[in-house]
N, C-alpha and C positions, 0 to 999 in steps of 0.2 A: 431465868436471868436473875429474880429477886436475890438467887444465892450468892451469885458471882460477889467478887470483892471490885465492883463497877461504881467508880461515884461520879458525879459531875464533877467534884474536882477535879480529878483525875482528868473529864475531856477536855476542861478548860486549861491545862496543864499545858497545850501546846501540842507536847510530843506526839499525838494521839493513840497512849497508853490504854485509854481507858475504849477510844474509836477502833482500834486495833484487835482489842481482845472480842467486841460487840461482833466484830464480821467475822473472827477467827473461829467461834463455838455459834455461829450459826449455820444453818442445814438450808438448803433448796427449799422454799416454799413455806419455812415455818415463818410464823405472825409475831413481829418485833413491835410493842409496846410502848410507846415513851410518852411522856405525859412533863409537861413546863408551863411554869405561867407566862402569859402570851406576849410578856416584854421580856423575856429571856427567848422565845421562839428562833427569833431571826439568827443569833448565835451558834444555831444549831439544825437550820435549816438544810444546807446544803449537804450536811454531812448524812441526816436520814434521808433525802433523794438519794445520795450517791449508793445506800445499801438496797434497794428494792424501791420494787412501785406500791406508791402509795395508795391501800385501800379503806381508808378510812381516815378522816381531818375534820376534827371537832369543838367546841370549845364545849366544859363542863362545869357549871355553877352548884354549890355547894346551895342544897335549897332549907338547909337549917340553918347557914348561917348566913345572916340577914348582912354581913359586912364584909361579903362576896363579891364584890364586884367585877375582879378579872378573870375568877376562873381557873380551870387549866387547862389549857393547849393540850390533847389529846392526838396522837398520829399512831395509826397501827400501819408495818409497812410488813407486806411480802416479800420474804429476804431471798437476796438471788445466791445467798449462800455461796459465791467465788472470794470472799476475803479481802475482796476490793473496796475501799471505801476513799470518801473523800477528807482530810483531816484538817485539823485548824490549823497548822502549818498553812499548808497550801491554799488556804482561803483567805491568808493577809494579804 
């Protein structure tokens, strides 16, 4: 997925373009890893849950960065792979 043109900005445009692409290229059972600062997680939570089964949900911290107070929320999902998702516009 890192080589695809999916960006956080596209996901936040509200048209579901980035979300649609993630759902389109996923195969059943593949794992999708999503990382974001915890502050922004609620904005994508429903989208992530709509993709499949959450198999890992954790917050990690950079032990080499004394200023890393928030860390990164990392969610790993076993994808359904059927192309369905909940878009930003459906969440409003």
